[in-house]
VMD Tcl script that draws the C-alpha trace (Angstrom):
set ca {
  {66.84 -49.60 -35.70}
  {67.24 -47.39 -38.65}
  {65.99 -44.56 -36.45}
  {68.66 -45.15 -33.82}
  {71.43 -45.73 -36.64}
  {69.84 -42.60 -38.40}
  {69.98 -40.71 -34.92}
  {74.05 -41.73 -34.11}
  {74.33 -39.99 -37.26}
  {73.42 -36.85 -36.13}
  {74.79 -37.28 -32.98}
  {78.36 -38.25 -34.51}
  {77.95 -35.49 -37.01}
  {77.11 -32.99 -34.22}
  {79.96 -33.48 -32.17}
  {82.47 -33.67 -35.34}
  {81.17 -29.92 -35.75}
  {81.60 -28.98 -31.95}
  {85.02 -30.24 -31.82}
  {85.83 -28.63 -35.10}
  {84.16 -25.16 -33.62}
  {86.32 -25.97 -30.48}
  {89.90 -26.22 -32.72}
  {89.12 -22.78 -34.48}
  {88.20 -20.75 -31.26}
  {91.56 -21.96 -29.87}
  {93.49 -21.12 -33.23}
  {92.39 -17.63 -32.10}
  {94.83 -18.29 -28.92}
  {98.28 -17.85 -30.40}
  {99.53 -15.72 -27.41}
  {99.10 -15.26 -23.73}
  {96.64 -12.25 -22.89}
  {98.31 -12.04 -19.18}
  {102.20 -11.79 -21.26}
  {100.64 -8.98 -23.75}
  {99.03 -6.96 -21.04}
  {102.68 -7.04 -19.88}
  {104.45 -6.50 -23.57}
  {101.95 -3.59 -23.54}
  {102.74 -1.98 -19.89}
  {98.92 -2.30 -18.72}
  {98.34 -2.54 -14.95}
  {95.45 -3.82 -14.05}
  {94.00 -3.13 -10.33}
  {91.90 -4.78 -8.42}
  {88.19 -4.10 -9.26}
  {86.61 -1.22 -8.32}
  {83.93 -2.21 -6.80}
  {79.92 -1.40 -7.29}
  {78.49 1.66 -5.94}
  {75.19 1.08 -5.63}
  {72.70 -2.09 -5.63}
  {73.99 -3.92 -8.61}
  {77.11 -6.43 -9.29}
  {80.36 -6.07 -11.69}
  {79.69 -8.45 -13.73}
  {76.81 -11.20 -14.30}
  {77.69 -14.57 -16.10}
  {74.80 -16.45 -18.06}
  {75.48 -19.10 -20.24}
  {79.06 -18.46 -22.14}
  {78.55 -14.63 -21.48}
  {79.25 -12.31 -19.46}
  {77.23 -8.84 -18.76}
  {79.87 -6.42 -17.68}
  {77.78 -3.41 -15.97}
  {79.36 0.16 -16.61}
  {82.90 1.44 -15.65}
  {84.30 5.52 -15.73}
  {87.48 6.14 -16.29}
  {89.60 5.48 -12.98}
  {92.88 6.38 -12.50}
  {95.59 4.72 -10.40}
  {94.73 7.00 -7.46}
  {90.87 6.03 -7.84}
  {90.16 9.58 -8.68}
  {87.78 9.48 -12.17}
  {88.58 11.86 -15.81}
  {85.50 14.24 -15.21}
  {83.70 16.97 -17.33}
  {81.87 17.16 -20.83}
  {84.39 15.82 -24.04}
  {84.49 18.63 -26.45}
  {83.66 21.70 -23.53}
  {86.89 20.60 -21.07}
  {88.49 17.93 -22.36}
  {89.67 17.43 -25.52}
  {88.57 14.44 -28.51}
  {92.09 12.90 -27.24}
  {91.79 13.24 -23.51}
  {88.11 11.75 -24.11}
  {89.94 8.84 -25.97}
  {92.59 8.72 -23.07}
  {89.50 8.25 -20.57}
  {87.94 5.72 -22.59}
  {91.15 3.75 -22.47}
  {91.26 4.49 -18.88}
  {88.07 2.90 -18.59}
  {88.91 -0.50 -20.72}
  {91.72 -0.80 -18.07}
  {88.87 -0.76 -14.98}
  {86.66 -3.27 -17.79}
  {89.46 -5.48 -18.04}
  {90.37 -5.18 -14.65}
  {86.62 -6.77 -13.21}
  {86.69 -9.35 -16.09}
  {90.56 -10.76 -14.68}
  {88.59 -10.68 -11.50}
  {85.47 -12.69 -12.30}
  {87.27 -15.14 -14.45}
  {90.50 -15.42 -12.86}
  {92.37 -15.59 -16.14}
  {91.83 -13.09 -19.32}
  {93.08 -16.32 -21.80}
  {89.85 -17.43 -20.70}
  {88.07 -14.59 -23.65}
  {86.71 -16.09 -26.66}
  {85.72 -12.83 -28.25}
  {84.38 -8.98 -27.02}
  {80.80 -9.36 -28.41}
  {79.68 -5.72 -27.97}
  {80.38 -2.12 -26.43}
  {78.40 0.15 -25.44}
  {80.19 3.58 -25.02}
  {78.19 6.88 -23.33}
  {80.05 10.11 -23.65}
  {79.54 13.05 -21.51}
  {78.99 15.57 -24.17}
  {76.46 18.53 -24.87}
  {74.38 18.53 -27.63}
  {76.68 19.96 -30.45}
  {79.55 17.39 -29.98}
  {79.48 14.74 -32.58}
  {83.09 13.04 -32.45}
  {81.49 10.13 -29.96}
  {83.05 7.38 -31.84}
  {86.69 9.03 -31.68}
  {86.34 9.16 -28.16}
  {84.98 5.62 -27.68}
  {87.64 4.16 -30.63}
  {90.28 4.95 -27.22}
  {88.42 1.71 -25.64}
  {88.26 -0.55 -28.96}
  {91.69 0.46 -29.42}
  {92.96 -0.82 -26.11}
  {90.76 -4.17 -26.39}
  {92.45 -4.85 -29.73}
  {95.37 -4.36 -28.62}
  {95.34 -6.89 -25.98}
  {93.23 -9.36 -27.56}
  {93.75 -9.10 -31.36}
  {91.09 -9.82 -34.05}
  {88.38 -11.49 -31.20}
  {87.91 -8.52 -29.97}
  {86.80 -6.98 -32.83}
  {83.39 -5.93 -31.55}
  {79.54 -4.19 -32.25}
  {79.72 -1.17 -30.72}
  {77.44 2.02 -30.12}
  {78.65 5.24 -29.64}
  {76.77 7.65 -28.38}
  {76.47 11.17 -26.10}
  {74.75 11.84 -23.50}
  {73.53 15.31 -21.83}
  {75.15 13.80 -18.33}
  {76.78 10.84 -16.65}
  {77.16 9.61 -13.10}
  {79.14 12.37 -11.02}
  {80.25 13.81 -14.59}
  {82.53 11.39 -15.50}
  {83.58 11.71 -18.74}
  {82.93 8.50 -20.30}
  {80.83 5.24 -19.14}
  {81.25 1.58 -20.82}
  {79.61 -1.50 -20.70}
  {80.31 -4.71 -22.44}
  {79.10 -8.47 -23.14}
  {82.31 -10.54 -23.64}
  {82.00 -14.14 -24.78}
  {83.78 -16.81 -22.16}
  {85.27 -20.44 -22.40}
  {83.00 -22.29 -19.86}
}
mol new
graphics top color blue
foreach p $ca { graphics top sphere $p radius 0.5 }
foreach p [lrange $ca 0 end-1] q [lrange $ca 1 end] { graphics top cylinder $p $q radius 0.2 }
display resetview
């Protein structure tokens, strides 16, 4: 009987902690993300289809693993070229920003509602550059800055910004991310 009582106390304590944790997560939602996109004049497009034998996103538990996307413009073409050679850092920043919009489009398609995003967890940003280029973080900031503009503090993420000798179809950047979502 004593064991049962102890187990009940432990269970109730865990439930209370989960409730407190949930309340603290809900406190992050002080505005509507969909309305925030409108304020920022960001228009999401239909999610670009995979170009090979993979999917745009895989959900496991409360994590969404997003496949790498590139900087697609509204007309479906991509920003191409090596940053530091063909493109300036500022143009690379804009390419990363367009990539963020492409990822948000996929995320919206997968979730139906971007308010289900709890946190942007991890970002891997790859910059098409030659071996002498070293400003990869400044380029990938275009992605990170847009995510923070949209989601606020819950978009602050762990990140890697690396240079690549080439990227598919000569795109300027490719970025993938891991997102925590509400179940």
